[in-house]
C-alpha positions in Angstrom: 47.5 87.0 86.3 44.0 87.3 84.9 45.5 88.3 81.6 47.7 85.3 81.5 44.7 83.1 82.2 42.7 84.5 79.3 45.5 84.5 76.7 46.4 80.8 77.6 42.8 79.8 77.7 41.9 81.3 74.4 45.3 80.3 72.7 44.6 76.7 73.7 40.9 76.8 72.7 42.1 78.3 69.3 44.5 75.5 68.9 41.5 73.2 68.9 41.5 71.7 72.3 38.3 70.8 74.1 37.6 72.9 77.3 38.4 69.9 79.6 41.8 69.6 77.9 42.5 73.3 78.2 42.0 73.2 81.9 44.1 70.0 82.0 46.9 71.7 80.2 46.7 74.7 82.3 46.8 72.7 85.5 50.0 71.3 84.3 51.5 74.5 83.4 50.3 76.1 86.6 52.3 73.5 88.6 55.3 74.0 86.4 55.6 77.8 86.1 52.5 79.3 87.9 51.3 80.3 84.5 54.3 82.7 84.1 56.2 82.7 80.7 59.3 84.6 82.0 60.0 82.1 84.7 63.3 80.3 85.4 63.4 77.3 87.3 64.3 78.0 90.9 63.4 81.6 90.8 60.9 82.3 93.7 61.6 86.0 94.3 58.7 88.3 93.9 58.6 89.9 90.4 61.1 87.1 89.2 64.1 89.3 88.6 66.6 86.5 87.9 64.1 85.4 85.1 63.7 88.7 83.6 67.6 89.2 83.6 67.9 85.6 82.0 65.5 86.5 79.3 67.3 89.7 78.6 70.6 87.8 78.3 69.1 85.2 75.9 67.2 87.9 73.8 70.4 90.2 73.6 72.7 87.3 72.5 74.9 87.6 75.7 73.7 84.1 76.4 74.1 82.0 73.3 71.6 79.5 71.9 73.7 76.6 73.0 74.2 77.9 76.4 70.5 78.5 76.7 69.8 75.0 75.3 72.2 73.1 77.4 72.1 74.7 80.8 69.6 72.2 82.1 67.4 75.0 83.6 63.6 74.9 83.1 62.1 77.7 81.2 58.8 79.3 80.5 55.3 78.1 80.9 56.2 74.4 80.4 59.6 74.7 82.0 61.2 73.4 78.9 64.5 71.8 79.9 65.7 69.2 77.3 68.3 70.7 75.0 66.6 69.9 71.9 63.3 71.5 72.8 64.9 74.5 74.3 66.9 74.9 71.1 63.8 74.8 69.1 62.1 77.4 71.3 65.1 79.7 70.9 64.9 79.2 67.1 61.2 79.8 67.0 61.6 82.9 69.0 64.3 84.3 66.7 62.3 83.5 63.7 59.2 85.3 65.1 61.5 88.3 66.4 60.0 87.9 69.8 61.4 87.6 73.3 62.2 84.2 74.8 59.7 85.0 77.5 56.8 86.2 75.4 53.5 84.6 76.5 51.9 84.4 73.0 55.1 83.0 71.4 55.1 80.2 74.1 51.6 79.2 73.6 52.1 79.1 69.7 55.3 77.1 70.3 53.6 74.7 72.7 50.7 74.1 70.2 53.3 73.6 67.4 55.1 71.0 69.5 51.8 69.2 70.3 51.0 69.2 66.7 54.4 68.1 65.2 56.1 66.0 67.9 53.1 64.8 70.1 50.6 64.1 67.4 48.8 61.2 69.1 48.4 63.4 72.4 47.2 66.3 70.4 44.4 64.4 68.6 43.4 63.1 72.1 43.2 66.7 73.7 41.0 67.7 70.5 38.5 65.0 71.5 38.6 64.3 75.2 36.0 65.3 77.9 38.1 63.5 80.6 39.8 66.2 82.4 41.8 63.7 84.5 42.9 61.7 81.9 44.0 64.7 79.8 46.0 65.9 82.7 47.6 62.5 83.1 48.5 62.2 79.6 50.0 65.7 79.2 52.0 65.2 82.4 53.5 61.9 81.3 53.8 62.6 77.6 54.6 66.1 77.2 56.1 67.3 80.5 57.4 63.9 81.6 58.7 65.3 84.9 61.0 63.2 87.2 58.1 63.2 89.7 55.0 62.5 87.9 52.7 64.3 90.5 49.4 63.8 88.3 47.1 64.2 91.5 48.6 67.6 92.2 48.3 68.8 88.7 44.7 67.4 88.5 43.8 69.3 91.6 45.4 72.4 90.1 43.3 72.0 87.0 40.2 71.7 89.1 41.0 74.6 91.0 41.6 76.8 88.0 38.4 75.8 86.4 36.6 77.1 89.5 38.7 80.1 90.3 40.6 81.4 87.2 39.2 84.9 86.4 39.1 85.1 82.7 38.5 88.8 81.2 36.3 87.3 78.5 34.9 83.8 78.0 34.2 82.5 74.2 30.4 82.2 73.6 29.5 78.5 73.7 32.0 77.7 76.3 30.8 77.1 79.8 32.0 79.2 82.5 34.2 77.9 85.5 32.2 75.8 87.8 30.4 77.7 90.5 30.1 81.0 88.3 27.4 82.4 86.2 27.5 84.9 83.5 26.4 87.7 86.1 29.1 86.8 88.6 32.2 86.0 86.3 35.1 88.4 86.6 35.6 90.8 83.8 33.2 92.1 81.1 30.4 89.8 79.7 30.5 89.0 75.9 29.5 92.5 74.7 26.9 91.9 71.9 26.5 95.7 71.9 30.0 96.9 72.3 32.6 97.1 69.6 35.4 99.2 71.5 37.7 98.6 73.0 37.9 95.4 71.1 38.5 92.1 73.1 40.8 89.1 72.3 38.5 87.1 70.3 38.7 83.7 68.5 36.3 81.0 66.9 32.9 80.9 68.6 32.7 84.3 69.9 30.0 86.9 69.0 29.8 90.6 69.2 30.3 94.0 67.4 33.9 93.7 67.8 33.6 90.5 65.7 31.8 92.4 63.2 34.5 95.1 63.2 37.2 92.4 62.8 35.5 90.9 59.7 35.0 94.4 58.3 38.7 95.3 58.7 39.7 92.0 57.2 37.5 92.6 54.2 38.7 96.1 53.8 42.3 94.8 53.8 41.5 92.4 51.1 40.6 89.2 53.1 37.0 89.0 52.5 34.8 87.3 54.7 31.1 87.4 55.7 30.4 90.2 58.1 27.9 88.4 60.4 29.1 89.3 63.9 30.0 85.6 64.7 33.5 84.5 64.6 33.2 81.5 62.2 35.7 79.1 60.9 35.7 81.2 57.7 36.7 84.3 59.8 39.3 82.2 61.5 40.9 81.1 58.1 40.8 84.9 56.8 42.4 86.0 60.1 45.2 83.3 59.8 45.7 84.4 56.2 46.2 88.0 57.4 48.6 86.9 60.1 50.6 84.8 57.7 51.0 87.7 55.3 52.4 89.8 58.2 56.0 89.9 59.3 55.2 90.2 63.0 52.3 88.2 63.9 51.8 84.7 65.3 49.6 82.6 63.0 47.1 81.5 65.9 43.6 82.6 64.7 43.4 84.9 67.6 42.5 88.7 67.2 44.7 90.0 70.1 46.3 93.5 70.7 48.8 93.0 68.1 46.7 91.8 65.4 44.2 94.5 66.2 47.1 97.0 65.8 48.1 95.8 62.4 44.6 95.7 61.2 44.0 99.2 62.2 47.2 100.7 60.7 46.6 103.2 58.0 
């Protein structure tokens, strides 16, 4: 689960959300799916076997796009249920050649929905420092559940902020309440360590950032090699991702981006 926490946290941060908004969104998603991307509504079995079978059926085409879109079953991180939104998720997954249950795909799709279909909410989440208001608005506007249990979602956001164990935390971002850099789970920001590289995005520093900038420059995406993940580095990484046939354009140097950068 720590890997999910980290990917979701970094993905939402890279999408421009404030830290309070990130925890608010994660609190909502935790109530929807327990932060599990391959999660079918009503599947409570250990390991979610029904959910895995469902994803395999959709990915293989055994379950058609229309069947997926109209079966009235919540799916994924946000438990997408409305036919138009599930249809768009299916099309997005096929365009990216990724599984319908892929975590990074769902983070990117969620941000795409925010930017394109919930622009006012997205602008708010880029500016707010009020975690309760962010929780409330994301619940009512993006999720719009039959029972708008905002208090439970806010409590979930607060719990995650204190207890979520991130494998790395962006430089300049405060750690969860009650923790310090010496007690947080996972490795600290490694100023003197370049390998293995972390999942990194804007605001982070370290030798792995230097490595990223060097690889981008060698690939023809010239950027300053400073060891600090700047907006310029973000822009060049997104250009590299856009030119790839298999990468999400999210400004995050994760395992797939590192693999592509390191190819001979």
